[in-house]
C-alpha positions as CSV (number, residue, x, y, z in Angstrom):
1,M,147.9,-232.2,-63.4
2,G,144.7,-232.1,-61.3
3,A,141.3,-231.1,-62.6
4,P,140.5,-227.4,-62.1
5,W,137.6,-228.2,-59.8
6,E,140.0,-229.7,-57.3
7,G,141.7,-226.4,-56.9
8,E,138.3,-224.7,-56.6
9,E,137.2,-227.2,-54.0
10,A,140.4,-226.7,-52.0
11,R,140.0,-222.9,-52.3
12,S,136.4,-223.2,-51.1
13,H,137.6,-225.2,-48.0
14,G,140.3,-222.7,-47.4
15,Q,138.2,-219.5,-47.5
16,G,134.7,-218.4,-48.5
17,S,134.1,-216.6,-51.7
18,P,132.1,-213.4,-51.6
19,E,131.1,-213.9,-55.2
20,G,129.7,-217.4,-55.1
21,P,127.5,-217.4,-58.3
22,A,130.2,-215.8,-60.4
23,W,132.9,-218.2,-59.1
24,S,130.5,-221.2,-59.8
25,G,130.3,-220.1,-63.4
26,L,134.0,-219.7,-63.7
27,G,134.6,-223.1,-62.2
28,F,132.3,-224.7,-64.7
29,L,134.0,-223.1,-67.7
30,Q,137.5,-223.9,-66.4
31,S,136.4,-227.6,-66.0
32,L,135.1,-227.6,-69.6
33,Q,138.4,-226.1,-70.7
34,W,140.4,-228.9,-68.9
35,V,138.2,-231.6,-70.6
36,L,138.6,-230.1,-74.1
37,C,142.4,-229.9,-73.7
38,R,142.5,-233.6,-73.1
39,V,140.2,-234.7,-76.0
40,Q,141.9,-235.4,-79.3
41,L,139.6,-233.7,-81.9
42,P,139.3,-235.2,-85.3
43,H,140.1,-231.9,-87.0
44,G,142.2,-229.1,-85.9
45,P,144.7,-228.8,-83.1
46,R,144.1,-229.9,-79.5
47,C,142.3,-227.4,-77.3
48,A,140.4,-226.0,-80.4
49,G,137.9,-223.3,-79.5
50,L,139.6,-222.3,-76.3
51,G,139.8,-218.8,-77.5
52,L,136.1,-218.4,-77.1
53,L,136.2,-220.0,-73.7
54,E,139.0,-217.7,-72.6
55,A,137.0,-214.7,-73.8
56,C,134.1,-215.9,-71.8
57,L,136.3,-216.5,-68.8
58,G,138.0,-213.1,-69.1
59,R,135.0,-211.0,-69.9
60,G,131.6,-212.7,-70.2
61,L,131.2,-213.8,-66.6
62,Q,132.8,-211.0,-64.8
63,P,130.7,-209.8,-61.8
64,G,128.2,-207.1,-62.8
65,F,128.6,-207.8,-66.5
66,P,124.8,-207.7,-67.2
67,L,124.6,-204.3,-65.6
68,R,126.5,-202.8,-68.6
69,F,123.2,-203.1,-70.6
70,D,121.2,-201.0,-68.2
71,I,120.3,-197.8,-70.0
72,Y,118.1,-196.6,-67.1
73,R,120.8,-195.7,-64.6
74,K,119.5,-194.7,-61.2
75,V,120.7,-191.6,-59.4
76,P,120.7,-191.7,-55.6
77,K,118.1,-189.5,-54.0
78,D,120.9,-187.7,-52.0
79,L,122.1,-186.3,-55.4
80,T,118.8,-184.9,-56.5
81,Q,117.2,-181.6,-55.6
82,P,113.4,-181.3,-55.4
83,T,111.9,-177.9,-56.3
84,Y,108.4,-176.4,-56.1
85,T,108.4,-175.7,-59.8
86,G,109.2,-179.3,-60.5
87,A,106.4,-180.4,-58.2
88,I,103.9,-178.1,-60.0
89,I,105.0,-179.2,-63.4
90,S,104.8,-182.9,-62.3
91,I,101.2,-182.5,-61.0
92,C,100.1,-180.7,-64.2
93,C,101.9,-183.3,-66.3
94,C,100.0,-186.2,-64.6
95,L,96.7,-184.4,-64.9
96,F,97.3,-183.7,-68.6
97,I,98.2,-187.4,-69.2
98,L,95.1,-188.5,-67.4
99,F,92.9,-186.2,-69.5
100,L,94.5,-187.4,-72.7
101,F,94.3,-191.1,-71.6
102,L,90.5,-190.8,-70.8
103,S,90.0,-189.1,-74.2
104,E,91.8,-191.9,-76.0
105,L,90.0,-194.5,-74.0
106,T,86.6,-193.0,-74.9
107,G,87.6,-193.1,-78.6
108,F,88.8,-196.7,-78.3
109,I,85.6,-198.0,-76.8
110,T,83.4,-196.0,-79.1
111,T,82.4,-197.4,-82.5
112,E,83.1,-195.1,-85.4
113,V,81.0,-195.0,-88.5
114,V,82.9,-194.0,-91.7
115,N,81.4,-193.6,-95.1
116,E,82.7,-194.0,-98.6
117,L,81.3,-193.5,-102.1
118,Y,81.7,-195.8,-105.1
119,V,79.9,-196.7,-108.4
120,D,78.3,-200.1,-108.1
121,D,75.0,-201.9,-107.6
122,P,75.5,-203.2,-104.0
123,D,72.4,-205.4,-103.8
124,K,72.9,-207.7,-106.8
125,D,70.9,-210.5,-105.2
126,S,67.7,-208.4,-105.1
127,G,66.8,-209.5,-108.7
128,G,66.7,-205.9,-109.9
129,K,63.9,-204.9,-107.5
130,I,63.6,-202.3,-104.7
131,D,61.1,-202.7,-101.9
132,V,59.0,-199.6,-101.2
133,S,56.9,-198.7,-98.2
134,L,54.3,-196.0,-98.5
135,N,52.0,-194.6,-95.8
136,I,49.8,-191.6,-96.9
137,S,46.6,-190.0,-95.6
138,L,44.1,-188.2,-97.8
139,P,41.5,-186.8,-95.4
140,N,39.0,-185.7,-98.1
141,L,39.0,-188.6,-100.4
142,H,36.9,-191.8,-100.0
143,C,38.8,-195.1,-99.7
144,E,36.9,-196.7,-102.7
145,L,38.4,-193.9,-104.9
146,V,42.0,-194.3,-103.7
147,G,44.3,-196.5,-105.8
148,L,48.0,-197.0,-106.5
149,D,49.4,-197.1,-110.0
150,I,52.9,-198.2,-111.0
151,Q,54.7,-197.8,-114.3
152,D,58.3,-197.7,-115.5
153,E,60.5,-197.7,-118.6
154,M,60.6,-201.5,-118.7
155,G,57.0,-201.5,-119.8
156,R,55.4,-202.1,-116.5
157,H,52.0,-200.4,-116.2
158,E,49.9,-201.6,-113.2
159,V,46.7,-199.8,-112.3
160,G,45.1,-200.2,-108.9
161,H,47.9,-202.2,-107.2
162,I,46.3,-204.0,-104.2
163,D,48.9,-206.6,-103.1
164,N,50.2,-205.9,-99.5
165,S,48.2,-202.8,-99.2
166,M,45.5,-201.6,-96.8
167,K,43.0,-198.7,-96.7
168,I,41.8,-197.3,-93.4
169,P,38.8,-194.9,-93.4
170,L,39.3,-191.5,-91.8
171,N,36.9,-188.8,-90.7
172,N,33.9,-191.1,-90.6
173,G,34.6,-192.5,-94.1
174,A,35.2,-189.1,-95.7
175,G,38.9,-189.7,-95.9
176,C,41.4,-192.5,-96.3
177,R,44.7,-193.7,-95.1
178,F,46.6,-195.8,-97.6
179,E,49.4,-198.1,-96.5
180,G,51.3,-200.4,-98.9
181,Q,54.4,-202.3,-99.5
182,F,55.4,-203.1,-103.1
183,S,58.4,-203.5,-105.4
184,I,59.7,-201.4,-108.2
185,N,62.3,-202.1,-110.9
186,K,65.7,-200.5,-110.8
187,V,64.9,-198.3,-113.8
188,P,63.4,-194.8,-114.0
189,G,59.7,-194.8,-113.5
190,N,56.9,-193.6,-111.2
191,F,54.1,-194.7,-108.9
192,H,51.2,-192.4,-108.1
193,V,48.2,-192.3,-105.8
194,S,45.1,-191.4,-107.9
195,T,41.5,-192.3,-108.7
196,H,42.4,-194.0,-112.0
197,S,41.4,-197.4,-110.7
198,A,37.9,-196.3,-109.5
199,T,34.9,-197.6,-111.4
200,A,33.4,-194.1,-111.5
201,Q,35.6,-191.0,-111.5
202,P,34.7,-188.3,-109.0
203,Q,33.9,-184.8,-110.3
204,N,36.4,-182.9,-108.1
205,P,38.7,-185.2,-106.3
206,D,40.6,-183.6,-103.4
207,M,44.3,-184.5,-103.4
208,T,45.3,-182.7,-100.2
209,H,47.4,-185.2,-98.2
210,V,49.9,-185.9,-95.5
211,I,52.8,-188.3,-96.2
212,H,53.7,-190.3,-93.0
213,K,56.3,-192.5,-94.6
214,L,58.0,-193.2,-97.9
215,S,61.1,-195.4,-97.7
216,F,63.0,-197.8,-99.9
217,G,64.8,-201.0,-98.9
218,D,65.5,-202.0,-95.3
219,T,64.9,-199.5,-92.6
220,L,68.1,-198.4,-91.0
221,Q,67.8,-197.2,-87.4
222,V,71.4,-196.3,-86.5
223,Q,72.2,-193.3,-84.4
224,N,75.5,-192.6,-86.0
225,V,74.0,-192.5,-89.5
226,H,72.2,-189.3,-90.4
227,G,70.7,-189.9,-93.9
228,A,67.6,-189.0,-95.8
229,F,66.0,-192.5,-95.6
230,N,62.5,-191.0,-95.1
231,A,62.9,-187.5,-96.6
232,L,59.1,-187.1,-97.2
233,G,58.1,-188.3,-93.8
234,G,55.8,-185.6,-92.3
235,A,55.2,-183.8,-95.6
236,D,52.0,-181.8,-95.1
237,R,50.0,-180.6,-98.1
238,L,46.6,-180.1,-96.4
239,T,46.5,-176.4,-97.3
240,S,47.3,-176.8,-100.9
241,N,44.8,-176.5,-103.8
242,P,42.4,-179.4,-103.6
243,L,42.3,-179.8,-107.4
244,A,46.1,-179.6,-107.9
245,S,48.4,-182.5,-108.8
246,H,51.6,-183.0,-106.8
247,D,54.8,-184.1,-108.4
248,Y,57.6,-185.5,-106.2
249,I,60.8,-186.0,-108.1
250,L,63.0,-188.5,-106.2
251,K,66.7,-189.3,-106.7
252,I,67.3,-192.6,-105.1
253,V,70.8,-193.4,-103.7
254,P,71.7,-197.0,-102.9
255,T,73.1,-197.3,-99.4
256,V,75.0,-200.1,-97.6
257,Y,75.5,-200.4,-93.9
258,E,78.1,-202.8,-92.6
259,D,78.4,-203.5,-88.9
260,K,81.4,-204.7,-86.9
261,S,80.6,-208.4,-87.6
262,G,80.7,-207.8,-91.4
263,K,76.9,-208.2,-91.8
264,Q,75.5,-205.9,-94.5
265,R,72.1,-204.3,-94.8
266,Y,70.9,-202.6,-97.9
267,S,68.7,-199.5,-98.0
268,Y,68.2,-196.4,-100.1
269,Q,68.3,-192.7,-99.3
270,Y,66.7,-190.2,-101.6
271,T,66.5,-186.5,-102.3
272,V,63.3,-184.9,-103.3
273,A,62.0,-181.9,-105.2
274,N,58.3,-181.2,-105.5
275,K,55.9,-179.0,-107.5
276,E,52.2,-178.4,-107.4
277,Y,50.1,-177.6,-110.4
278,V,46.6,-177.8,-112.0
279,A,46.9,-179.7,-115.3
280,Y,44.7,-179.0,-118.4
281,S,44.3,-180.6,-121.8
282,H,42.3,-179.7,-124.9
283,T,39.3,-181.5,-123.4
284,G,39.5,-179.7,-120.0
285,R,41.1,-180.2,-116.6
286,I,43.1,-183.4,-116.0
287,I,42.2,-185.5,-113.0
288,P,44.8,-184.7,-110.3
289,A,47.1,-187.3,-108.8
290,I,50.0,-187.5,-106.4
291,W,53.1,-188.5,-108.4
292,F,56.3,-190.0,-107.2
293,R,58.8,-189.9,-110.1
294,Y,62.0,-191.7,-109.3
295,D,65.4,-192.3,-110.8
296,L,68.4,-194.2,-109.4
297,S,71.8,-192.7,-108.8
298,P,74.9,-194.7,-109.9
299,I,76.7,-193.6,-106.8
300,T,76.5,-196.0,-103.8
301,V,77.0,-194.8,-100.2
302,K,78.6,-197.3,-97.8
303,Y,78.7,-196.9,-94.0
304,T,81.1,-199.1,-92.1
305,E,81.4,-199.6,-88.3
306,R,85.0,-199.5,-87.2
307,R,86.8,-199.9,-83.9
308,Q,90.3,-198.5,-83.2
309,P,92.7,-201.4,-83.1
310,L,94.4,-202.3,-79.8
311,Y,97.9,-201.8,-81.0
312,R,97.1,-198.2,-82.2
313,F,95.6,-197.4,-78.8
314,I,98.7,-198.7,-77.0
315,T,101.0,-196.8,-79.3
316,T,99.0,-193.6,-78.8
317,I,99.1,-194.0,-75.0
318,C,102.9,-194.6,-75.0
319,A,103.3,-191.5,-77.2
320,I,101.2,-189.4,-74.9
321,I,103.1,-190.5,-71.8
322,G,106.6,-190.3,-73.3
323,G,105.9,-187.0,-75.1
324,T,104.4,-185.3,-72.1
325,F,107.2,-186.3,-69.7
326,T,109.8,-185.3,-72.3
327,V,108.3,-181.8,-72.8
328,A,107.7,-181.4,-69.1
329,G,111.3,-182.4,-68.4
330,I,112.6,-179.8,-70.9
331,L,110.3,-177.1,-69.4
332,D,111.4,-177.9,-65.9
333,S,115.1,-177.9,-66.9
334,C,114.7,-174.5,-68.6
335,I,112.9,-173.0,-65.6
336,F,115.5,-174.4,-63.2
337,T,118.4,-173.1,-65.3
338,A,116.8,-169.7,-65.6
339,S,116.1,-169.5,-61.9
340,E,119.7,-170.5,-61.0
341,A,121.0,-167.9,-63.4
342,W,118.8,-165.2,-61.8
343,K,120.0,-166.2,-58.4
344,K,123.6,-165.7,-59.5
345,I,122.8,-162.3,-60.9
346,Q,121.1,-161.3,-57.7
347,L,124.2,-162.4,-55.7
348,G,126.5,-160.7,-58.0
349,K,128.2,-163.9,-59.1
350,M,127.5,-163.6,-62.8
351,H,130.6,-162.4,-64.6
């Protein structure tokens, strides 16, 4: 008995095969079948495994076999009917998809800032300290009389703090602008601008003032974060009673800002309430001062920069395209069916 390829070769000399690639695959499998039938296998009968080969020969390599897996069958254009309604729906569909795509693209390339609240001390490496920046003008008090005092519940009591501070004369020396950077402990306390550190106390000190800046921790200049980091900035008390004391009660809220790279910056927001009063004791009127009484909130606010992941953007775009075309197809089908039914009614063909 000759090998199967001999018959194939003779057939190819006799006439051409219109299905060359398929016949080549059949010839190969038939040759493999012929070899297996002539090899004595150590286990099992001769020609073992030929059932699988016969299945492949009979079904697997039939011409057009891969086309069975095509779920996107094409309809010839001659069998389709274009309509004006379908054209209008298609144009509106494409415009709607374009609009949604641009909206999603804008959201994808835009950095979103989300916030969360939790109970913790975020800046544990600060050594229990908070940096404070104060800038205040007293237009009717000489610089030699202006001083900063700091005290808290841990026993700190510092009068006339001068480190990292500067006094700038105003109004030809009649007033003073005080700028200072200092640290406070993370416990309730106060710092105040007063004349307590002066060698000679004035008779009627004028405590009218303007607060240019009061901030805690690092300065955050982020457009997407709207917080009270400088709540007292611009506070004007120039028209208040010159002999009155001013109390600012501050509630300091720890704040963390984390950018896309994971770098964190620590700052503090604060809320404020204030009152103005003239204080007296049994010996007479008490020397006025500008008090900043603070307490820390146990709640921490965290802002985190986030970008929409790529897989979510792709999923959303696929959902937009698929959903829009599906709804548009249903709408077009309903309109077409209704119009055809109406035509039949007009022609008297509806029974």
